[in-house]
C-alpha positions in Angstrom: -51.7 6.7 36.6 -55.0 8.0 36.0 -56.0 5.5 32.7 -54.7 2.6 30.5 -52.5 3.6 27.9 -54.0 4.0 24.6 -51.5 4.3 20.8 -52.9 7.2 18.3 -50.9 8.6 15.3 -51.2 12.3 15.3 -51.1 13.6 11.3 -49.6 17.5 11.5 -47.1 19.1 10.5 -44.0 19.2 12.2 -44.3 22.6 13.3 -47.1 21.8 14.8 -46.4 19.0 16.7 -43.4 20.9 17.9 -45.5 23.5 19.1 -47.7 21.3 20.2 -44.8 19.7 22.6 -43.9 23.0 23.4 -47.4 24.2 25.2 -47.0 20.9 26.9 -43.9 21.6 28.2 -44.8 25.1 29.2 -47.4 23.6 31.4 -44.9 20.8 33.2 -47.0 17.9 31.6 -45.6 15.7 29.4 -47.2 15.2 25.6 -48.9 12.2 26.8 -51.2 13.3 29.3 -51.9 16.7 27.5 -53.5 15.0 24.7 -55.4 13.1 27.4 -56.3 16.1 29.0 -57.8 17.3 25.5 -59.8 14.0 24.8 -61.2 14.5 28.3 -62.2 17.8 27.2 -63.5 16.9 24.0 -65.7 14.5 25.4 -67.0 17.1 28.6 -68.2 19.1 25.6 -70.0 16.8 23.7 -71.8 15.5 26.8 -74.9 18.2 26.0 -74.8 17.4 21.9 -73.6 13.5 20.9 -72.4 12.9 17.8 -75.2 12.0 16.0 -74.5 11.6 12.1 -72.0 9.1 12.8 -73.7 5.5 11.8 -70.6 3.3 12.3 -72.1 1.8 9.0 -71.1 4.3 6.6 -67.5 3.4 6.9 -64.2 5.2 8.8 -63.9 7.8 6.4 -67.7 8.8 5.5 -67.9 8.7 9.5 -65.3 10.6 10.2 -66.4 13.5 7.7 -69.3 13.4 9.6 -68.2 13.6 13.0 -66.0 16.9 11.6 -68.9 18.5 10.4 -71.1 17.9 13.6 -68.0 19.3 15.6 -67.4 22.0 13.6 -70.7 23.6 12.0 -73.0 21.7 14.5 -75.2 20.0 12.2 -77.7 17.4 13.5 
């Protein structure tokens, strides 16, 4: 095992989840491990440019939106 097991809920449509599962299975990888690879890839992409607008004090929703804007638009 590469690491500890963590649990998260993923909010997507049934169609999107089915398509994602098919992609993981086509790679011969369990969905949990495929999600783990996506997390690692995202963190690797963030190394040169960490999310700067997340304060931790603004609240989950505000911080989440700030992080999304940072990811999508590269706002600094």
